[in-house]
TIMI-2910 file (N, C-alpha, C, CB; in pm, 1 decimal, decimal comma, always signed):
<rs>
+----------+----------+----------+----------+----------+----------+----------+----------+----------+----------+----------+----------+------+
!      n_x !      n_y !      n_z !     ca_x !     ca_y !     ca_z !      c_x !      c_y !      c_z !     cb_x !     cb_y !     cb_z ! resn !
+----------+----------+----------+----------+----------+----------+----------+----------+----------+----------+----------+----------+------+
!   -508,4 !  +6240,1 ! +17149,9 !   -437,8 !  +6269,1 ! +17272,8 !   -348,9 !  +6389,9 ! +17250,9 !   -355,5 !  +6147,7 ! +17319,7 !  Met !
!   -347,7 !  +6475,1 ! +17346,8 !   -273,9 !  +6598,6 ! +17331,1 !   -167,9 !  +6612,6 ! +17439,4 !   -368,5 !  +6717,4 ! +17334,0 !  Asn !
!   -100,6 !  +6506,7 ! +17472,0 !     +4,4 !  +6511,0 ! +17572,7 !   +133,3 !  +6560,2 ! +17509,0 !    +24,8 !  +6372,1 ! +17637,5 !  Arg !
!   +207,5 !  +6640,3 ! +17583,2 !   +332,1 !  +6696,0 ! +17533,4 !   +447,8 !  +6648,9 ! +17619,8 !   +325,9 !  +6849,3 ! +17530,2 !  Gln !
!   +564,7 !  +6647,3 ! +17563,4 !   +685,4 !  +6614,3 ! +17637,6 !   +792,9 !  +6715,1 ! +17600,1 !   +732,2 !  +6468,3 ! +17608,5 !  Thr !
!   +904,4 !  +6710,1 ! +17667,0 !  +1011,0 !  +6806,3 ! +17641,1 !  +1090,6 !  +6765,6 ! +17517,2 !  +1104,0 !  +6817,9 ! +17763,2 !  Ser !
!  +1161,3 !  +6862,0 ! +17463,1 !  +1241,1 !  +6838,7 ! +17342,1 !  +1352,9 !  +6736,7 ! +17364,8 !  +1300,9 !  +6970,2 ! +17293,3 !  Leu !
!  +1428,1 !  +6740,7 ! +17476,1 !  +1533,5 !  +6639,3 ! +17494,0 !  +1479,7 !  +6496,2 ! +17499,0 !  +1610,4 !  +6667,9 ! +17621,1 !  Pro !
!  +1363,6 !  +6477,0 ! +17558,9 !  +1304,7 !  +6342,8 ! +17563,5 !  +1264,8 !  +6299,3 ! +17423,4 !  +1182,0 !  +6339,3 ! +17658,2 !  Val !
!  +1209,1 !  +6390,1 ! +17344,8 !  +1169,6 !  +6357,0 ! +17208,2 !  +1291,0 !  +6321,7 ! +17122,6 !  +1093,1 !  +6473,6 ! +17145,3 !  Ala !
!  +1399,1 !  +6394,4 ! +17139,8 !  +1521,5 !  +6365,1 ! +17063,8 !  +1580,9 !  +6232,0 ! +17107,9 !  +1625,3 !  +6478,2 ! +17081,7 !  Val !
!  +1576,2 !  +6202,9 ! +17237,8 !  +1629,0 !  +6076,6 ! +17289,6 !  +1550,5 !  +5957,7 ! +17234,2 !  +1624,8 !  +6075,8 ! +17443,4 !  Leu !
!  +1419,0 !  +5965,0 ! +17236,8 !  +1337,5 !  +5854,8 ! +17185,5 !  +1360,2 !  +5837,4 ! +17035,7 !  +1188,0 !  +5879,6 ! +17214,7 !  Val !
!  +1372,1 !  +5947,7 ! +16963,1 !  +1398,4 !  +5940,0 ! +16819,4 !  +1535,4 !  +5878,8 ! +16791,6 !  +1389,3 !  +6079,2 ! +16756,0 !  Thr !
!  +1635,6 !  +5913,9 ! +16871,0 !  +1769,0 !  +5855,9 ! +16853,6 !  +1771,3 !  +5707,0 ! +16883,4 !  +1868,7 !  +5926,9 ! +16942,7 !  Gly !
!  +1701,3 !  +5666,0 ! +16987,4 !  +1694,2 !  +5523,1 ! +17020,3 !  +1624,3 !  +5447,3 ! +16908,4 !  +1620,2 !  +5500,9 ! +17154,7 !  Ile !
!  +1517,0 !  +5505,5 ! +16854,2 !  +1445,8 !  +5441,6 ! +16743,4 !  +1534,3 !  +5431,2 ! +16619,6 !  +1318,2 !  +5519,4 ! +16710,1 !  Ala !
!  +1616,9 !  +5532,4 ! +16594,3 !  +1705,7 !  +5529,2 ! +16478,5 !  +1812,0 !  +5420,2 ! +16493,2 !  +1772,6 !  +5665,8 ! +16459,2 !  Ala !
!  +1865,8 !  +5403,8 ! +16612,8 !  +1965,5 !  +5298,6 ! +16636,2 !  +1902,0 !  +5160,9 ! +16619,5 !  +2027,5 !  +5312,4 ! +16777,5 !  Val !
!  +1781,5 !  +5144,6 ! +16670,9 !  +1711,6 !  +5016,3 ! +16656,2 !  +1681,6 !  +4987,5 ! +16509,2 !  +1580,7 !  +5016,3 ! +16737,9 !  Cys !
!  +1643,4 !  +5089,7 ! +16435,1 !  +1617,6 !  +5071,5 ! +16292,4 !  +1745,1 !  +5032,3 ! +16218,7 !  +1558,6 !  +5199,4 ! +16231,8 !  Ala !
!  +1858,5 !  +5086,1 ! +16260,6 !  +1986,6 !  +5048,8 ! +16199,4 !  +2020,1 !  +4902,6 ! +16226,4 !  +2099,4 !  +5138,8 ! +16251,9 !  Leu !
!  +1994,5 !  +4856,4 ! +16347,7 !  +2018,8 !  +4715,6 ! +16381,1 !  +1927,8 !  +4625,0 ! +16298,4 !  +1996,4 !  +4690,6 ! +16532,3 !  Val !
!  +1801,8 !  +4663,4 ! +16285,3 !  +1708,2 !  +4584,1 ! +16205,8 !  +1748,4 !  +4584,4 ! +16058,4 !  +1565,2 !  +4637,9 ! +16222,0 !  Ile !
!  +1795,2 !  +4696,8 ! +16008,3 !  +1838,2 !  +4704,9 ! +15868,7 !  +1958,8 !  +4615,5 ! +15841,6 !  +1871,3 !  +4849,1 ! +15832,2 !  Ala !
!  +2050,5 !  +4604,7 ! +15938,2 !  +2164,4 !  +4514,9 ! +15917,6 !  +2118,7 !  +4370,2 ! +15909,5 !  +2267,0 !  +4531,2 ! +16030,3 !  Thr !
!  +2010,9 !  +4338,0 ! +15979,9 !  +1955,7 !  +4202,8 ! +15971,3 !  +1899,6 !  +4171,6 ! +15834,4 !  +1848,3 !  +4184,0 ! +16074,5 !  Gly !
!  +1848,6 !  +4272,2 ! +15765,8 !  +1797,4 !  +4251,1 ! +15631,1 !  +1909,5 !  +4253,5 ! +15526,6 !  +1692,9 !  +4356,9 ! +15598,0 !  Phe !
!  +2009,2 !  +4338,3 ! +15547,0 !  +2114,7 !  +4352,3 ! +15447,5 !  +2213,3 !  +4235,6 ! +15450,5 !  +2188,8 !  +4482,5 ! +15469,2 !  Leu !
!  +2253,8 !  +4194,5 ! +15569,7 !  +2349,1 !  +4084,7 ! +15581,8 !  +2316,7 !  +4003,2 ! +15707,3 !  +2495,2 !  +4138,2 ! +15586,8 !  Asp !
!  +2223,0 !  +3910,2 ! +15696,5 !  +2177,6 !  +3837,2 ! +15815,2 !  +2287,0 !  +3754,2 ! +15881,8 !  +2063,6 !  +3747,3 ! +15778,0 !  Pro !
!  +2375,3 !  +3694,4 ! +15803,1 !  +2480,3 !  +3611,7 ! +15862,6 !  +2574,2 !  +3695,5 ! +15949,0 !  +2560,0 !  +3539,6 ! +15753,2 !  Asp !
!  +2616,8 !  +3809,8 ! +15896,7 !  +2704,9 !  +3898,4 ! +15973,3 !  +2635,5 !  +3948,5 ! +16099,0 !  +2750,1 !  +4017,2 ! +15887,3 !  Trp !
!  +2509,0 !  +3984,6 ! +16086,5 !  +2435,2 !  +4036,5 ! +16200,9 !  +2421,5 !  +3930,9 ! +16310,0 !  +2297,2 !  +4085,3 ! +16157,2 !  Met !
!  +2390,5 !  +3807,8 ! +16271,7 !  +2375,7 !  +3701,9 ! +16371,4 !  +2508,3 !  +3666,8 ! +16437,2 !  +2315,7 !  +3577,9 ! +16307,7 !  Leu !
!  +2618,6 !  +3674,4 ! +16362,5 !  +2750,1 !  +3642,6 ! +16418,5 !  +2800,3 !  +3752,1 ! +16511,3 !  +2850,5 !  +3620,0 ! +16306,9 !  Glu !
!  +2776,0 !  +3877,8 ! +16476,6 !  +2832,9 !  +3986,9 ! +16555,8 !  +2737,2 !  +4037,5 ! +16663,8 !  +2871,6 !  +4101,4 ! +16464,8 !  Thr !
!  +2612,5 !  +4060,0 ! +16628,5 !  +2517,7 !  +4118,8 ! +16723,4 !  +2437,5 !  +4013,8 ! +16798,6 !  +2423,3 !  +4211,8 ! +16651,2 !  Leu !
!  +2393,4 !  +3912,8 ! +16729,7 !  +2316,5 !  +3806,7 ! +16792,9 !  +2167,1 !  +3824,3 ! +16775,2 !  +2349,2 !  +3799,8 ! +16938,7 !  Gly !
!  +2097,9 !  +3713,8 ! +16788,8 !  +1953,2 !  +3713,1 ! +16770,8 !  +1881,9 !  +3788,2 ! +16882,4 !  +1902,1 !  +3570,4 ! +16763,8 !  Leu !
!  +1936,0 !  +3783,2 ! +17003,8 !  +1872,0 !  +3850,9 ! +17115,5 !  +1868,6 !  +4001,4 ! +17094,0 !  +1943,9 !  +3818,3 ! +17245,3 !  Glu !
!  +1980,3 !  +4059,0 ! +17048,8 !  +1984,6 !  +4202,6 ! +17023,3 !  +1892,4 !  +4240,5 ! +16908,1 !  +2127,7 !  +4247,0 ! +16993,1 !  Leu !
!  +1884,6 !  +4154,6 ! +16808,0 !  +1797,1 !  +4181,5 ! +16693,1 !  +1650,8 !  +4183,0 ! +16737,0 !  +1818,5 !  +4075,6 ! +16581,9 !  Tyr !
!  +1608,8 !  +4081,0 ! +16810,4 !  +1470,5 !  +4075,7 ! +16856,9 !  +1442,7 !  +4185,4 ! +16959,9 !  +1440,0 !  +3938,0 ! +16916,9 !  Leu !
!  +1540,2 !  +4215,2 ! +17042,0 !  +1524,4 !  +4324,0 ! +17138,7 !  +1507,5 !  +4459,0 ! +17072,3 !  +1642,8 !  +4328,5 ! +17231,2 !  Gly !
!  +1578,7 !  +4480,9 ! +16963,0 !  +1565,6 !  +4608,7 ! +16893,1 !  +1428,7 !  +4621,2 ! +16826,7 !  +1676,5 !  +4623,9 ! +16788,4 !  Ser !
!  +1370,4 !  +4510,0 ! +16785,8 !  +1234,8 !  +4514,9 ! +16731,1 !  +1135,7 !  +4556,5 ! +16839,2 !  +1195,0 !  +4378,3 ! +16671,5 !  Ile !
!  +1150,2 !  +4498,5 ! +16957,6 !  +1060,0 !  +4532,1 ! +17069,1 !  +1077,9 !  +4678,2 ! +17110,4 !  +1085,9 !  +4438,7 ! +17190,3 !  Val !
!  +1202,1 !  +4724,1 ! +17118,1 !  +1228,5 !  +4862,6 ! +17158,6 !  +1175,7 !  +4959,2 ! +17053,6 !  +1379,5 !  +4885,4 ! +17180,9 !  Val !
!  +1191,0 !  +4925,9 ! +16925,5 !  +1139,3 !  +5012,3 ! +16819,4 !   +987,4 !  +5022,8 ! +16826,9 !  +1181,8 !  +4959,5 ! +16681,7 !  Leu !
!   +921,3 !  +4912,6 ! +16855,1 !   +776,1 !  +4917,7 ! +16872,5 !   +738,0 !  +5001,8 ! +16994,1 !   +719,2 !  +4776,1 ! +16886,6 !  Leu !
!   +815,0 !  +4991,5 ! +17100,2 !   +791,0 !  +5075,3 ! +17217,5 !   +810,0 !  +5223,1 ! +17187,8 !   +882,6 !  +5034,2 ! +17330,1 !  Gly !
!   +911,3 !  +5255,8 ! +17109,3 !   +932,9 !  +5395,4 ! +17069,7 !   +817,9 !  +5446,8 ! +16983,4 !  +1065,8 !  +5409,6 ! +16993,8 !  Cys !
!   +763,6 !  +5360,2 ! +16899,1 !   +650,7 !  +5401,5 ! +16815,6 !   +527,8 !  +5430,4 ! +16901,7 !   +618,4 !  +5293,0 ! +16711,1 !  Ala !
!   +503,8 !  +5346,8 ! +17001,9 !   +390,2 !  +5370,8 ! +17091,8 !   +409,7 !  +5500,8 ! +17168,7 !   +372,6 !  +5252,9 ! +17190,1 !  Val !
!   +529,1 !  +5524,5 ! +17221,2 !   +556,9 !  +5649,5 ! +17291,1 !   +542,6 !  +5769,9 ! +17199,4 !   +696,3 !  +5646,4 ! +17350,4 !  Leu !
!   +584,8 !  +5754,3 ! +17075,3 !   +576,1 !  +5863,7 ! +16979,8 !   +432,1 !  +5906,2 ! +16955,4 !   +641,0 !  +5823,9 ! +16849,1 !  Ser !
!   +343,6 !  +5810,2 ! +16941,3 !   +203,7 !  +5844,2 ! +16918,7 !   +136,1 !  +5891,7 ! +17047,2 !   +129,0 !  +5724,3 ! +16861,7 !  Phe !
!   +171,8 !  +5834,3 ! +17160,1 !   +106,9 !  +5868,7 ! +17285,9 !   +141,3 !  +6010,8 ! +17330,1 !   +146,7 !  +5769,5 ! +17394,2 !  Tyr !
!   +267,0 !  +6050,6 ! +17313,8 !   +312,2 !  +6181,2 ! +17359,8 !   +329,4 !  +6283,1 ! +17247,6 !   +441,2 !  +6166,2 ! +17432,9 !  Phe !
!   +289,6 !  +6251,7 ! +17126,1 !   +299,6 !  +6342,4 ! +17011,4 !   +442,5 !  +6396,3 ! +16996,8 !   +199,8 !  +6459,5 ! +17026,5 !  Asp !
!   +536,5 !  +6303,8 ! +16982,5 !   +677,0 !  +6344,9 ! +16968,9 !   +702,9 !  +6417,0 ! +16837,6 !   +768,5 !  +6224,0 ! +16979,4 !  Leu !
!   +627,2 !  +6385,1 ! +16734,5 !   +646,4 !  +6456,2 ! +16606,6 !   +611,9 !  +6603,9 ! +16621,7 !   +559,7 !  +6392,6 ! +16494,9 !  Ala !
!   +505,4 !  +6632,6 ! +16692,4 !   +468,8 !  +6772,6 ! +16716,4 !   +571,8 !  +6844,4 ! +16800,6 !   +333,6 !  +6781,0 ! +16783,8 !  Gly !
!   +625,7 !  +6775,3 ! +16901,7 !   +728,2 !  +6834,4 ! +16985,7 !   +854,2 !  +6864,6 ! +16905,3 !   +760,8 !  +6741,9 ! +17102,1 !  Thr !
!   +894,5 !  +6771,8 ! +16820,1 !  +1013,5 !  +6793,9 ! +16737,1 !   +988,9 !  +6904,1 ! +16634,2 !  +1054,2 !  +6663,6 ! +16666,1 !  Leu !
!   +869,5 !  +6910,5 ! +16580,9 !   +836,7 !  +7013,7 ! +16481,6 !   +842,8 !  +7152,8 ! +16545,1 !   +696,0 !  +6988,4 ! +16421,0 !  Arg !
!   +790,2 !  +7165,8 ! +16665,3 !   +792,1 !  +7295,7 ! +16732,3 !   +930,6 !  +7331,0 ! +16784,8 !   +692,3 !  +7296,8 ! +16846,4 !  Arg !
!  +1004,9 !  +7232,0 ! +16831,9 !  +1134,4 !  +7259,9 ! +16893,1 !  +1247,9 !  +7279,9 ! +16795,6 !  +1169,6 !  +7150,8 ! +16983,9 !  Gly !
!  +1237,7 !  +7215,5 ! +16681,7 !  +1347,0 !  +7227,0 ! +16584,2 !  +1302,3 !  +7314,2 ! +16471,4 !  +1391,2 !  +7089,1 ! +16531,2 !  Leu !
+----------+----------+----------+----------+----------+----------+----------+----------+----------+----------+----------+----------+------+
</rs>
């Protein structure tokens, strides 16, 4: 697929994916703290959002957009 998107959209999706990855990493590093402060819903939601960002990344070639724009 050779679909392109704009640079701000690519940066936004990458930033959202990075935040979701940080939430998931806290679940691995300190699960008790993560469950007490963030909750299971936010943890599971960040997994779903991260998977959605991965699908968007492959569908719209966000890596190519970021490579050309930055």
